[in-house]
C-alpha positions in Angstrom: 47.7 29.5 246.8 47.5 26.1 248.9 49.5 22.8 248.3 46.3 21.1 246.8 45.4 24.2 244.3 49.3 24.3 243.2 49.5 20.8 242.4 46.3 21.1 240.5 47.4 24.8 238.6 50.7 23.1 237.9 48.8 20.4 236.1 46.4 22.6 234.0 49.4 24.9 233.2 51.4 21.9 231.7 48.5 20.1 229.5 47.2 23.4 228.1 51.0 24.3 227.3 51.7 20.8 225.4 47.9 19.9 224.3 47.5 16.7 225.5 44.0 14.9 225.9 45.0 13.3 229.0 43.6 13.6 232.6 44.9 12.7 235.7 42.5 12.4 239.0 45.9 12.8 241.7 43.3 15.3 243.5 41.0 11.8 244.6 44.0 9.7 245.5 43.3 8.0 249.0 46.0 6.7 250.6 44.6 3.9 251.6 43.1 2.6 248.6 44.9 -0.7 246.9 45.8 -0.9 243.4 42.8 -2.8 241.4 44.0 -5.9 239.5 42.4 -6.1 235.6 42.6 -8.8 233.6 46.3 -9.1 231.5 46.5 -6.9 228.7 48.4 -8.7 225.4 51.3 -6.7 224.6 54.4 -8.3 222.6 57.6 -6.5 222.1 58.4 -5.2 218.7 62.3 -5.9 219.3 64.2 -8.9 219.9 66.0 -6.8 222.9 62.6 -6.0 224.5 60.3 -9.1 226.5 57.2 -9.2 226.9 55.7 -7.2 230.3 52.3 -6.9 230.2 51.1 -10.4 229.3 52.7 -11.9 232.3 51.0 -9.2 234.7 47.7 -7.5 235.6 48.3 -3.8 234.2 45.8 -1.4 235.7 44.2 0.1 232.4 40.1 -0.2 233.4 40.0 3.4 233.9 42.2 4.1 231.0 39.9 5.3 228.3 40.4 3.1 225.1 42.1 5.8 223.3 44.5 6.3 226.4 45.8 2.9 226.0 46.1 2.7 222.3 48.2 5.7 222.6 50.4 4.2 225.4 51.2 0.9 222.9 51.8 3.3 219.9 54.5 5.0 222.6 55.8 1.8 223.5 55.2 2.6 227.4 54.9 -0.9 228.1 58.1 -2.8 226.1 60.9 -3.2 228.4 64.4 -4.3 227.3 65.8 -8.2 227.6 65.9 -9.3 230.9 69.1 -9.3 231.4 69.9 -5.6 230.7 67.0 -4.5 233.1 68.8 -6.8 235.9 71.8 -4.8 235.1 70.0 -1.3 234.8 68.4 -2.1 238.5 71.6 -3.7 240.1 73.0 -0.4 239.0 69.6 1.8 240.2 70.3 0.3 243.8 74.1 0.5 243.7 75.0 3.6 242.6 71.3 5.9 242.4 69.3 4.7 245.2 71.9 6.4 248.2 71.4 9.6 246.7 67.2 9.2 245.9 66.4 6.6 248.5 62.6 6.9 247.9 62.1 2.9 246.8 62.5 0.4 249.2 64.7 -2.1 247.5 63.1 -5.0 249.6 59.5 -4.3 248.3 60.9 -3.7 244.9 63.0 -6.6 244.6 60.4 -9.1 245.5 57.7 -7.7 243.0 60.6 -7.6 240.4 61.6 -11.3 241.0 57.8 -12.3 240.9 56.3 -12.3 237.1 52.8 -12.3 238.8 53.1 -9.8 241.1 55.2 -7.0 239.5 56.0 -3.3 240.3 54.2 -0.6 238.8 55.3 0.1 235.3 55.4 3.5 235.7 58.2 3.1 238.3 60.4 0.4 236.8 60.3 2.5 233.2 61.4 5.2 236.0 64.4 3.2 237.3 65.5 2.1 234.2 65.6 5.5 233.1 67.9 6.9 235.5 69.7 3.6 235.4 70.4 4.1 231.7 72.7 7.1 232.2 74.9 4.7 233.0 74.4 1.8 230.4 76.9 2.0 227.7 75.8 -0.9 225.1 76.2 0.2 221.7 74.5 -2.7 220.6 71.1 -1.5 221.3 69.0 -0.5 219.0 65.0 0.2 218.1 62.2 1.5 220.7 64.3 -0.7 223.4 67.4 1.1 223.0 68.9 1.9 226.1 68.8 5.6 226.2 67.0 7.5 229.0 65.4 10.2 226.4 63.8 6.9 224.9 62.6 5.7 228.9 61.9 9.4 229.9 59.5 9.3 226.8 57.5 6.4 228.3 57.3 7.4 232.2 56.2 10.9 231.0 53.3 8.8 229.1 52.2 6.8 231.6 52.6 9.6 234.1 50.0 11.8 231.4 47.7 9.0 231.1 47.0 8.9 234.8 48.1 5.3 234.3 49.2 4.7 238.1 46.6 5.1 241.0 48.8 5.0 243.9 50.1 8.4 245.1 53.3 6.7 246.8 54.1 5.6 243.5 53.6 8.6 241.4 55.5 10.3 244.2 58.6 7.9 243.6 58.5 8.0 239.5 58.2 12.2 239.6 61.2 12.4 242.4 63.2 9.7 239.7 61.9 12.2 236.8 63.0 15.6 238.6 66.8 14.1 238.0 65.9 13.4 234.4 68.9 15.7 232.5 70.1 14.6 228.9 71.0 18.4 227.7 70.2 21.6 228.1 66.4 22.0 226.8 65.9 19.8 230.3 66.8 22.6 232.7 63.8 24.8 231.3 60.1 25.1 232.9 59.1 21.4 231.3 62.7 19.9 233.0 64.0 19.5 236.5 62.4 22.7 237.3 58.5 21.4 236.6 59.5 17.9 238.0 61.0 19.2 241.2 58.3 21.8 241.7 55.5 19.3 241.0 56.8 16.3 242.9 56.6 18.9 246.0 53.2 20.0 245.5 51.9 16.3 245.4 53.9 15.9 248.4 52.8 18.7 250.6 48.6 18.0 248.9 49.4 14.8 250.6 50.5 15.7 254.2 54.2 14.1 253.9 55.5 17.8 255.3 53.4 17.3 258.6 54.1 14.7 261.6 50.2 14.5 262.2 49.9 12.3 258.3 52.1 9.8 259.2 50.3 8.7 262.5 48.2 5.9 260.8 50.5 4.7 258.8 52.3 1.5 258.9 55.9 1.3 259.7 57.3 0.5 256.4 54.6 3.4 254.6 56.0 6.2 257.2 60.0 4.9 256.2 58.8 5.5 252.3 57.0 9.3 252.9 60.0 10.3 255.5 62.6 9.4 252.5 60.6 10.5 249.7 59.9 14.1 251.7 63.3 14.3 252.6 64.8 13.7 249.0 62.5 16.2 247.9 63.9 18.5 250.4 67.7 17.9 249.2 66.4 18.5 245.6 64.7 21.8 246.3 67.9 22.9 247.8 70.2 21.1 245.2 68.4 22.7 242.4 68.0 26.2 243.7 71.8 25.8 244.6 73.2 24.8 241.3 70.8 26.9 239.0 70.2 30.0 241.0 66.4 29.4 241.5 64.2 29.9 244.3 63.3 27.4 247.4 60.1 25.8 246.9 59.9 24.4 250.3 59.3 26.5 253.5 61.4 24.9 256.2 59.0 26.6 258.8 56.3 24.6 257.3 57.4 21.6 257.7 56.6 19.3 260.9 57.9 16.0 260.1 60.9 14.2 262.2 64.3 14.4 260.9 65.2 10.9 259.5 66.9 8.2 261.4 68.7 5.2 260.8 65.5 2.8 261.9 64.1 4.9 258.5 66.3 2.5 256.2 65.2 -1.0 257.3 64.2 -2.2 254.2 61.5 -4.6 256.2 59.4 -4.9 259.3 61.1 -8.3 260.6 64.6 -6.8 260.2 65.6 -4.7 262.9 68.9 -3.3 261.2 69.5 -1.3 258.5 70.6 -2.9 255.1 73.6 -0.5 254.0 74.3 1.7 257.1 76.8 4.3 254.9 74.5 4.4 252.6 72.1 5.6 255.7 74.3 7.9 256.9 75.4 9.4 254.0 71.6 10.6 253.2 70.9 11.6 256.7 73.8 13.4 256.3 73.0 14.9 252.9 69.9 16.5 254.4 71.9 18.5 256.9 74.3 19.7 253.8 71.1 20.8 252.3 70.2 22.9 255.4 73.7 24.6 255.1 72.5 25.8 251.5 69.6 27.6 252.8 71.7 29.6 255.9 74.9 29.8 253.5 74.8 33.6 253.4 75.1 33.7 257.4 77.8 31.1 257.6 76.2 29.2 260.1 76.3 25.5 260.2 79.6 24.9 258.5 81.6 24.0 260.7 79.1 22.4 262.9 78.7 19.8 260.0 82.2 19.2 259.4 82.5 18.2 263.2 79.6 16.2 263.4 80.2 14.2 259.8 80.4 10.2 260.9 83.9 8.6 260.5 82.8 6.6 258.2 81.7 9.5 255.7 85.1 11.4 256.5 86.6 11.8 253.0 90.4 11.1 252.5 92.3 10.3 249.1 94.2 8.1 251.2 90.8 6.0 252.5 88.8 6.8 249.8 84.9 6.4 249.7 82.4 6.8 246.6 79.4 8.7 249.2 81.7 10.3 251.4 83.5 12.2 248.2 80.3 13.1 246.8 79.1 14.4 250.5 82.3 16.5 250.7 82.3 17.4 247.2 79.0 18.9 248.0 79.8 20.8 251.0 83.3 22.4 249.8 81.3 23.6 247.1 79.1 24.9 249.6 81.9 26.8 250.8 83.1 28.1 247.6 79.7 29.4 246.4 79.3 31.0 249.8 83.3 32.9 249.0 81.9 33.8 245.6 78.7 35.5 247.3 81.2 37.5 249.2 83.9 38.6 246.5 85.4 40.8 246.6 84.8 41.7 249.5 85.6 38.7 251.4 88.3 38.0 254.1 91.6 36.4 254.4 90.4 33.6 256.0 87.3 33.2 253.7 89.8 33.2 250.9 91.5 31.2 252.3 88.7 28.6 253.7 87.8 28.8 249.2 91.1 28.1 248.1 91.1 24.9 250.3 87.4 23.8 249.7 87.8 24.4 245.5 91.2 22.2 245.3 89.5 19.5 247.7 86.5 19.3 245.0 89.6 19.3 242.3 91.4 16.3 244.4 87.8 14.3 245.0 86.9 14.2 241.4 90.4 13.2 240.0 90.2 10.3 242.7 86.9 9.7 241.6 88.3 9.4 237.9 91.7 7.7 238.6 89.0 4.7 240.4 86.7 4.6 237.6 84.0 5.8 239.3 83.4 9.2 237.8 81.2 7.5 235.8 78.7 7.1 238.5 78.2 10.6 240.0 75.2 12.1 239.9 74.7 14.7 237.5 75.4 17.5 239.6 78.7 17.1 240.1 79.6 19.2 236.8 78.0 21.9 239.2 80.9 21.1 241.6 83.2 21.3 238.8 82.3 24.7 237.6 81.8 25.9 240.9 85.7 25.2 242.0 86.9 26.2 238.8 84.8 29.9 239.5 86.5 29.9 243.0 90.0 29.0 241.8 90.0 31.6 239.2 89.3 33.9 241.4 92.2 33.2 243.6 94.5 33.6 240.7 96.4 36.1 242.6 96.8 33.9 246.0 100.3 33.5 247.3 101.3 30.1 246.6 101.4 30.2 242.6 103.1 26.8 242.8 100.1 25.2 243.9 97.8 27.2 242.2 99.4 26.3 238.6 98.9 22.3 239.7 95.6 22.8 240.6 94.8 24.7 237.6 96.4 21.7 235.8 94.5 19.2 237.6 90.9 21.4 237.3 91.9 21.1 233.5 92.4 17.5 233.5 89.3 16.8 235.5 87.3 19.3 233.3 88.6 17.1 230.1 87.6 13.7 231.8 84.2 15.1 232.2 83.6 15.4 228.4 83.2 11.4 228.5 79.9 11.8 230.2 77.6 12.3 227.6 74.7 14.2 229.3 76.8 16.7 230.5 79.4 17.3 227.7 77.7 20.6 226.7 78.4 22.1 229.9 81.8 20.6 230.8 82.9 21.5 227.3 82.0 24.9 228.0 84.0 25.0 231.1 87.3 23.1 229.7 87.2 26.0 227.0 87.2 28.6 229.6 89.6 27.2 231.7 92.2 27.1 228.5 91.7 30.6 227.5 89.8 29.0 224.4 86.4 31.1 224.7 85.3 33.9 225.7 82.4 36.4 226.7 81.8 40.0 226.6 81.7 39.6 230.8 84.9 37.9 230.7 88.5 39.4 229.4 90.2 36.9 227.7 93.4 35.0 229.7 95.9 33.8 227.7 96.1 30.1 227.8 100.4 30.1 228.3 102.3 27.7 230.3 102.0 29.6 234.1 105.0 31.3 235.0 105.7 31.4 238.7 107.2 34.9 239.5 110.0 36.2 240.9 109.7 37.6 244.7 110.0 41.3 244.0 107.2 41.0 241.2 104.4 39.2 243.6 105.3 41.3 247.0 106.4 44.8 248.1 106.8 44.3 251.6 104.7 46.6 254.3 104.1 46.5 257.8 101.2 44.4 257.3 103.0 41.4 255.8 103.0 38.6 258.3 105.8 37.1 260.2 107.1 33.9 260.2 109.7 32.8 262.8 111.4 29.2 261.5 113.4 27.9 264.4 116.0 25.4 263.2 116.0 27.4 259.8 120.5 27.5 258.6 120.2 24.1 256.6 118.2 21.3 254.7 114.0 21.4 255.4 114.1 24.5 257.4 116.1 26.7 255.0 113.9 25.6 252.4 110.8 26.7 254.8 112.2 30.0 255.3 113.0 30.8 251.4 109.5 30.0 250.3 107.7 31.6 253.0 109.9 34.6 252.1 109.0 34.1 248.2 105.6 34.0 249.0 105.0 37.5 251.2 105.9 36.9 254.9 109.1 38.3 256.6 111.1 35.3 258.1 112.8 35.5 261.2 115.4 32.7 260.6 116.6 31.0 263.9 119.4 28.4 264.7 122.5 28.0 266.0 125.0 27.9 263.5 126.3 31.6 262.4 129.2 32.5 260.0 130.0 35.7 257.7 128.0 35.6 254.6 129.2 37.9 252.5 132.4 35.9 252.7 130.8 32.6 252.0 132.4 30.8 248.6 130.7 29.7 246.7 127.4 31.7 247.7 124.8 30.0 248.1 126.6 27.4 249.4 125.5 24.0 249.3 122.1 23.5 251.0 123.4 20.7 253.2 126.7 21.4 254.2 127.9 23.3 257.7 128.3 26.5 255.4 124.8 26.9 255.3 123.8 29.2 258.6 121.2 31.6 259.3 123.4 34.5 258.0 123.6 32.6 254.4 119.8 32.4 254.4 119.3 35.7 255.4 121.3 37.0 252.4 120.0 34.5 249.8 116.0 35.8 251.1 117.2 39.8 250.9 118.9 39.2 247.3 115.9 37.2 246.0 113.4 40.7 247.3 112.7 39.1 250.4 113.0 40.5 253.9 114.7 38.8 256.7 116.3 38.4 260.1 118.8 36.0 261.2 118.9 35.8 265.2 121.4 32.9 266.8 119.3 30.9 269.3 120.1 27.3 271.4 116.9 25.9 271.9 118.3 23.9 275.2 118.6 27.1 276.5 114.9 28.2 277.9 116.1 32.2 278.3 117.7 32.4 274.6 114.2 30.8 273.6 112.3 33.8 275.4 114.8 36.2 274.2 114.4 35.0 270.5 110.9 35.5 270.4 111.0 38.7 272.2 113.8 40.2 269.7 111.7 38.7 266.5 108.3 40.1 267.4 110.7 43.7 268.1 112.5 43.3 264.3 109.7 42.6 262.4 106.6 43.9 264.4 104.6 41.4 265.2 104.3 36.8 265.1 101.8 35.3 263.2 103.5 31.9 262.6 105.6 29.3 264.3 107.7 26.8 262.6 110.0 24.7 264.9 112.3 22.5 262.7 115.3 22.1 265.3 116.0 18.4 266.0 118.3 15.8 267.3 118.9 12.4 265.6 120.2 9.4 267.2 118.2 6.2 265.8 119.1 3.1 267.5 117.9 1.1 270.5 117.4 1.5 273.8 120.8 -0.3 275.1 122.8 1.6 272.4 121.6 4.8 273.2 123.4 6.5 276.0 121.7 8.8 278.2 123.5 11.7 277.5 122.4 11.4 274.1 118.8 10.3 275.1 119.0 14.2 277.3 120.1 15.9 274.2 117.1 14.7 272.0 115.0 15.4 274.7 115.9 19.1 275.3 116.1 20.0 271.6 113.2 18.1 270.6 110.1 18.1 272.9 111.6 20.7 275.2 113.1 23.0 272.9 109.5 23.2 271.2 107.4 23.4 274.5 110.0 26.5 275.4 109.2 27.9 271.9 105.7 27.4 271.5 105.0 29.2 275.5 107.5 32.0 274.3 105.3 32.8 271.5 101.7 32.4 273.0 101.4 35.7 274.9 102.3 37.3 271.4 99.5 35.1 269.3 97.2 36.7 272.4 98.0 40.0 271.9 96.8 39.1 267.9 93.8 38.6 269.7 94.6 35.1 269.4 95.2 35.0 265.1 98.5 32.7 264.0 99.4 29.4 263.1 102.0 26.6 265.0 103.9 24.4 262.9 106.0 21.3 263.9 107.9 18.9 262.4 106.6 16.0 264.5 105.2 12.6 263.5 102.3 10.7 263.2 101.5 8.4 266.0 101.8 4.7 265.3 103.5 1.9 266.6 106.0 0.9 263.8 107.7 4.1 264.9 109.3 3.4 268.0 110.9 0.3 266.4 114.5 0.4 266.6 115.0 3.9 268.0 112.7 3.8 270.6 114.7 7.1 272.6 114.5 9.3 269.4 110.7 8.3 269.1 109.6 9.5 272.9 110.5 12.8 272.1 109.0 13.4 268.6 106.1 11.5 269.8 105.7 13.6 272.7 105.9 16.6 270.1 103.3 15.7 268.4 101.4 15.1 271.9 102.0 18.4 272.1 100.3 19.4 269.2 96.9 17.5 269.7 96.5 19.1 273.5 97.4 22.5 272.5 94.9 22.2 269.7 92.2 21.2 272.2 92.9 24.1 274.4 92.6 26.2 271.3 89.2 25.1 270.7 88.4 24.7 274.5 89.7 29.1 275.0 87.2 30.1 271.7 90.5 31.1 270.0 88.7 29.8 266.3 91.5 31.3 264.5 94.8 29.2 266.1 95.8 26.4 264.8 98.9 23.9 265.7 99.8 21.2 263.0 102.5 18.8 262.8 104.0 17.3 259.5 106.2 14.8 258.8 107.9 13.4 255.3 105.8 10.4 253.4 109.1 10.4 251.7 112.6 10.5 252.5 113.7 14.3 252.0 117.3 15.3 251.3 119.3 16.9 253.9 122.1 16.6 255.8 120.2 13.6 257.9 120.6 11.7 254.5 124.0 12.7 253.2 125.6 9.9 255.6 123.7 7.1 253.3 123.8 8.9 249.9 127.5 9.4 250.2 127.9 5.3 251.2 125.5 4.5 247.9 124.9 7.0 245.5 122.1 4.7 244.5 119.8 6.0 247.4 119.3 9.4 246.2 116.5 7.4 243.7 114.4 7.1 247.1 114.6 10.7 248.4 112.5 13.5 247.4 113.5 17.8 247.2 112.6 19.4 250.8 110.3 21.8 248.1 107.4 19.5 249.1 108.0 19.8 252.5 107.1 23.7 252.3 104.8 23.6 249.7 102.7 21.4 252.4 103.4 24.2 255.2 102.3 26.9 252.6 98.9 24.6 252.4 98.3 24.1 255.7 99.2 28.0 256.3 96.6 28.4 253.6 93.4 25.6 254.8 90.9 27.2 257.8 91.9 26.7 261.1 89.2 24.2 261.6 90.8 22.1 258.7 94.4 21.8 260.2 94.1 21.9 263.7 95.6 19.5 266.2 95.8 17.4 262.9 99.0 15.1 262.7 100.0 15.3 258.9 101.9 14.1 255.8 103.7 16.2 253.3 102.5 14.1 250.2 99.1 12.9 251.6 98.1 16.7 252.6 99.4 18.2 249.2 97.1 15.2 247.6 94.4 15.8 249.7 93.9 19.7 250.1 96.0 21.1 247.5 94.8 19.4 244.6 98.1 17.7 244.1 98.7 14.7 242.3 102.0 14.6 240.4 104.8 14.3 242.6 107.6 13.8 240.5 108.6 17.2 240.2 109.6 16.6 243.8 111.8 13.7 243.3 116.0 14.2 243.7 116.7 11.8 240.9 114.3 12.8 237.8 112.0 10.1 236.5 112.6 7.9 240.1 109.9 6.7 242.4 110.9 7.0 245.8 109.4 4.9 247.8 107.5 5.9 250.7 108.6 4.8 254.2 104.8 6.0 255.7 102.1 4.2 256.4 99.2 4.8 254.1 96.8 4.2 256.5 97.4 5.6 260.3 95.3 5.3 263.2 92.0 7.3 264.6 93.6 8.2 267.8 89.6 9.6 268.5 87.4 7.9 270.9 84.0 7.9 271.9 83.8 8.8 275.4 81.9 11.1 277.6 83.3 14.7 277.9 85.2 15.2 281.0 85.0 19.3 281.4 83.7 19.4 284.4 85.6 16.9 286.1 89.1 18.2 284.8 92.0 19.2 286.9 93.9 22.4 286.6 97.4 22.3 289.1 97.3 26.2 288.2 94.1 26.8 289.9 94.6 24.3 292.7 97.9 26.0 293.9 96.6 29.5 293.3 93.9 28.2 295.8 96.5 26.5 297.9 98.5 29.9 298.0 
């Protein structure tokens, strides 16, 4: 059946089912036809909240039977709320809805909206008010003019069924808006979302919106609006199919219309610039997002989409943007759906990606709620919450239960937040009950709603030859000790390396103060073993390259492999250049960047033997100017470590090592350690500005469980990574002093180091190759 017959068939079936007397004449539309003006029809509002619309403007009714006109009047199809309410709803539409459904050119619509002698189509205006009224909460609205989506829906539907509007573009615009009406479960039936979505596609194909040749004779404005309508229908088709498990109705192979460009979002011909570039980029990227839904089973395009996403639309909680949040929530939902399709046979990497995606959705929803923006999100956001919940539930046996507990709490909180969305309350409440174990069905075993408890290491993990191996350099005390212990609790065999050693079984008390000199690699090894983990203590002086090489070789010999390298060793001297002796500077250079370089270079051959599968974690800061102030000598070494992270990450990408990643991490708030004891001993009140080292180890665990393309080459802060990627929002548990709010020492926003430049791959100089050629 071709598109024209398809459209007729839908109309015929729908009228037969509902017993409607009205007939449409879509098949006789002519796209060059101008709306016919007829004498005004007087129509007065029945409520003080409504205003007269038809009496001030020409109403196109001469092509309707008098009976049809009378029925439209009885259904108050021409009645509108007060001018003030209309203004609010129109503003809401273009601010919060039009970027998702860019089917109306705002400049043209508003020009007519402000002109009583030439107002916009009443069909289109009622449709705009219908979708915008979901965000209106005026409890005093009463009567026929009540601000209710369902009341507006009945008006729009009556006008559509009567064949009132004869301009096909206007009808298509209204049908697209009808396709997002969702006032309850019944609106997901064949007469609701699915019907309008398919009808819009059929009507658009009937008039050739999907074929490039149909655009040749159109004006520039009409071409822009047609393309925007078509690609909106395309994205809606994919979204509805993905959200509700329905088949696709648009075959991409039949579509020859060109992709959207920024120029398609110019509002009027005299203007050569885009009115709202962010909104334009958002929708253009959304069309690419929708294409991935069709290719998700092949795992194609996900990484390319992420890499190509414009910087303005890259979402981070620290630089939140509403439209980037919606875009990324959709992207992460696709990742979760892909994982759920593969469960239970998905790989560890796929499970890691799904875990990261689900917690990212939670973080996005919580950020939207905290900023009061959740109420303005598109209705499909409930699908994102459901998919996130289902994914997390399938991941409940993952290896970082402390984070899972936080994520579960955040997910429950977000589902609670969604309850105030009246239009989504049924689904949101059902999901909330499932999350809390209050509701069950025959296919899903019940879960206790009791508080989640972190099990002991001996209960969670049995050591086998397949357990991953982590080498932690600088693990004798403080942060390094905590990293080693938490890695062991999460199933890693841990090689504990540092310079200080002792007789662990002669240490009293045990365990020793973690920040004291009594804490050594041997006491850390004993702590891990007595907790049911597996550890090996190996001494090393990172200033000696030979010792570093022997360390890595012995670690692999004892543990059998190497999966993770954590470099935490560090020498500190915070002072000006004038007050930093050269020997002190040289010591910091040898321990910080040179020790890291030697460790990484010694480990790379073993990662290569693993098929370039592994992670490297570097304790070094983001690069920004304030970090240099007052400690230039120290910063030279630490920033050099961050440069290694950036450069080696590029090498991994260049050589196609997609399962390798190197990441730098730094505390956003000072962490209790041997380095902070001098200041807190002098002034105990300064402990209120410290956090426990568990925040650092939790962030590292989050990094290790994130996809490589998310963390490779990144210079992250512990707090920000946990918030943006692991769904953590409550950091009070990390405070050294309960109830305190430690002062953040790092900037909230950091500079972006990337620049737009041509690739220099073809001009790259490789000294190794030059030397070989010379020899």
